[in-house]
C-alpha positions, 0 to 999 in steps of 0.5 A: 271302207276298204275290202283289202286284206293286205297290209301296206306296211311293207310297201313303198309309198308309191305302191301304198298310194296305188293300193289305196286308189285301187280300193277307192275308185268309186263304183264298188264293183270295180273297187272289188276287182281292182283292189283284190287284184292289187292286193295279190299283185302290187308287191311283185309289180315292176316299175313298168307294170306299176305305170300300166296299173296306174293308167288303168286306175284312171279309166272310168269305172263303167269303161273298165267294168265293160272291158273286164266283162267283155261288153265293151272292146278294149281300145287299142291304146289300152290293149297289150299282152300285159294288160290282157293278162291283168284283165284275165287275172281280174275276171 
């Protein structure tokens, strides 16, 4: 079951795949956070932002949730202005 309210009909194949993956991560909490964010932002992402979001999708649910809630520090290799704004949007 997806909580997505966005149609993927107008998206290119790469964006469709990313949107699906954002809603089907494993832990329902991260599905909701990543999926809702993807619903709102996926159509406007540049290729570089798609690359970064795909990289975030690969992060383990427990780590990603810890970063978003602030319980775990974001590792340097994931800490960038773009990712910081993404994380703020997901909160």
